[in-house]
ROTOR-849680 format. One record per residue (C-alpha): residue in one letter; x, z, y; residue number from 1. Coordinates in steps of 0.05 Angstrom, whole numbers. Layout:
<type->a	east->X	up->Z	north->Y	seq->NUM>
...
//
This chain:
<type->x	east->0	up->0	north->0	seq->1>
<type->x	east->57	up->16	north->48	seq->2>
<type->x	east->87	up->-53	north->36	seq->3>
<type->x	east->21	up->-86	north->55	seq->4>
<type->x	east->16	up->-45	north->119	seq->5>
<type->x	east->88	up->-62	north->136	seq->6>
<type->x	east->75	up->-137	north->126	seq->7>
<type->x	east->12	up->-134	north->167	seq->8>
<type->x	east->51	up->-102	north->224	seq->9>
<type->x	east->101	up->-159	north->221	seq->10>
<type->x	east->45	up->-210	north->222	seq->11>
<type->x	east->18	up->-179	north->285	seq->12>
<type->x	east->86	up->-183	north->318	seq->13>
<type->x	east->90	up->-257	north->300	seq->14>
<type->x	east->21	up->-269	north->331	seq->15>
<type->x	east->43	up->-235	north->395	seq->16>
<type->x	east->107	up->-277	north->396	seq->17>
<type->x	east->67	up->-342	north->390	seq->18>
<type->x	east->20	up->-319	north->444	seq->19>
<type->x	east->80	up->-308	north->491	seq->20>
<type->x	east->108	up->-377	north->473	seq->21>
<type->x	east->41	up->-411	north->487	seq->22>
<type->x	east->36	up->-376	north->553	seq->23>
<type->x	east->108	up->-391	north->573	seq->24>
<type->x	east->102	up->-465	north->556	seq->25>
<type->x	east->30	up->-472	north->580	seq->26>
<type->x	east->6	up->-493	north->511	seq->27>
<type->x	east->-66	up->-471	north->511	seq->28>
<type->x	east->-86	up->-521	north->458	seq->29>
<type->x	east->-45	up->-568	north->416	seq->30>
<type->x	east->-84	up->-629	north->395	seq->31>
<type->x	east->-44	up->-646	north->333	seq->32>
<type->x	east->-29	up->-617	north->265	seq->33>
<type->x	east->35	up->-656	north->259	seq->34>
<type->x	east->91	up->-604	north->254	seq->35>
<type->x	east->143	up->-653	north->282	seq->36>
<type->x	east->103	up->-663	north->346	seq->37>
<type->x	east->91	up->-588	north->353	seq->38>
<type->x	east->165	up->-574	north->345	seq->39>
<type->x	east->180	up->-625	north->399	seq->40>
<type->x	east->130	up->-593	north->447	seq->41>
<type->x	east->163	up->-525	north->437	seq->42>
//
């Protein structure tokens, strides 16, 4: 159970990190699912 809680905490940190990236780069919505294009945008 402790492992699950630990992993969930890491997941939340990743979500916050992506939120900061989207805000910094003004990426409110990405209109593609192509990972290569998303990497280029970032």
